[in-house]
C-alpha positions in Angstrom: -22.2 -16.0 -70.1 -20.4 -13.1 -70.8 -19.5 -9.9 -68.8 -21.6 -7.7 -70.7 -24.5 -10.1 -70.4 -24.1 -10.2 -66.7 -24.2 -6.4 -66.9 -27.4 -6.2 -68.9 -28.9 -8.3 -66.5 -28.2 -6.2 -63.4 -29.6 -3.7 -65.4 -32.4 -5.5 -66.3 -33.0 -6.8 -62.6 -33.1 -3.3 -61.3 -35.4 -2.1 -64.0 -37.9 -5.0 -63.3 -37.9 -4.6 -59.8 -38.4 -0.8 -60.1 -41.5 -1.4 -62.7 -43.0 -3.7 -60.2 -42.5 -1.2 -57.1 -44.5 1.3 -59.7 -47.1 -1.3 -60.7 -47.8 -1.9 -56.9 -48.2 2.0 -55.9 -50.4 2.5 -59.1 -52.9 0.2 -58.0 -53.5 2.1 -54.6 -56.3 4.7 -54.4 -55.0 8.3 -54.3 -56.3 9.0 -50.5 -54.8 5.9 -49.4 -51.2 6.5 -50.8 -48.4 6.6 -48.6 -46.0 9.3 -49.8 -43.1 8.3 -47.5 -43.3 4.6 -48.9 -43.0 6.3 -52.4 -40.3 8.4 -51.4 -38.3 5.6 -49.5 -38.7 3.4 -53.0 -37.6 6.2 -54.9 -34.3 6.8 -53.2 -33.6 3.2 -52.9 -33.8 2.8 -56.4 -31.7 6.0 -56.9 -28.9 4.3 -54.9 -29.2 1.3 -56.7 -28.6 2.8 -59.6 -25.6 4.9 -58.3 -23.9 1.4 -57.1 -24.3 -0.1 -60.3 -22.7 3.0 -62.0 -19.8 2.7 -59.8 -19.7 -0.9 -60.8 -19.7 -0.2 -64.6 -16.9 2.3 -63.8 -15.1 -0.1 -61.9 -15.2 -2.6 -65.1 -13.8 0.4 -67.1 -17.2 0.4 -68.6 -18.5 3.9 -69.9 -22.2 3.8 -68.2 -22.9 6.1 -70.9 -22.2 3.8 -73.9 -24.6 1.4 -72.2 -27.9 2.1 -73.9 -30.2 -0.4 -71.3 -28.3 1.7 -68.4 -29.3 5.1 -69.9 -32.7 4.2 -70.0 -33.0 2.8 -66.4 -30.9 5.7 -65.1 -33.9 8.2 -66.9 -36.1 5.7 -65.8 -35.6 6.3 -62.1 -34.9 9.9 -62.8 -38.2 10.8 -63.7 -40.2 8.5 -60.9 -37.4 10.7 -58.2 -38.4 13.9 -59.7 -42.3 13.3 -60.0 -42.4 12.6 -56.1 -42.4 16.6 -55.1 -45.1 17.0 -57.8 -47.6 14.0 -56.2 -46.9 15.5 -52.8 -47.7 18.6 -53.6 -50.8 17.2 -55.2 -51.7 15.1 -52.0 -52.1 18.4 -50.2 -55.8 18.9 -48.9 -56.2 22.3 -50.6 -55.9 20.7 -53.6 -59.2 20.4 -55.2 -60.6 19.2 -58.6 -60.1 22.4 -60.6 -56.6 22.4 -59.9 -56.5 18.7 -61.3 -58.6 20.1 -64.3 -55.6 22.8 -65.0 -53.0 20.1 -64.5 -54.7 18.1 -67.4 -55.0 21.4 -69.7 -50.8 22.4 -68.7 -49.9 18.9 -69.7 -52.5 18.0 -72.5 -53.4 14.9 -70.6 -57.3 13.8 -70.1 -57.9 11.7 -67.3 -61.6 12.3 -67.4 -63.3 12.9 -64.3 -61.0 12.9 -61.2 -62.5 11.4 -58.0 -59.9 12.2 -55.4 -61.3 9.0 -53.4 -61.0 6.4 -56.5 -57.8 7.7 -58.5 -54.7 5.7 -58.8 -51.4 6.8 -58.8 -51.3 4.9 -62.1 -53.6 8.1 -63.7 -51.4 10.5 -61.8 -48.3 8.9 -63.8 -50.4 9.3 -67.2 -49.9 12.7 -66.4 -45.8 12.3 -67.0 -45.4 15.0 -64.5 -41.8 14.6 -64.5 -41.7 16.3 -68.1 -43.4 19.2 -67.0 
């Protein structure tokens, strides 16, 4: 296996692990979502990407020259950036009317919001990190 293929494997391994973590978080009911676990997970992936970036630099590979690395970095950063919004949305004072306003602002319609049954996957559909 070439060095470049090994790099792509490392990038994909982190991407796959992140995708699985997000999938696991996504099926949890909003009312049961543990924000601290979400924050720890996000930070873990940020550290993994930073270590990979350092490794690439040590190997004389410019990280920005690898499209898969750039995509991974954006994915992880988007995930981490959305967490403060999720923390705010978990606040007990956030009501259905607030969710409706967020849907208007993001241009996304999640349908009727039931805070007991909505899952994080629905919140991810809002793509809060873009707003």
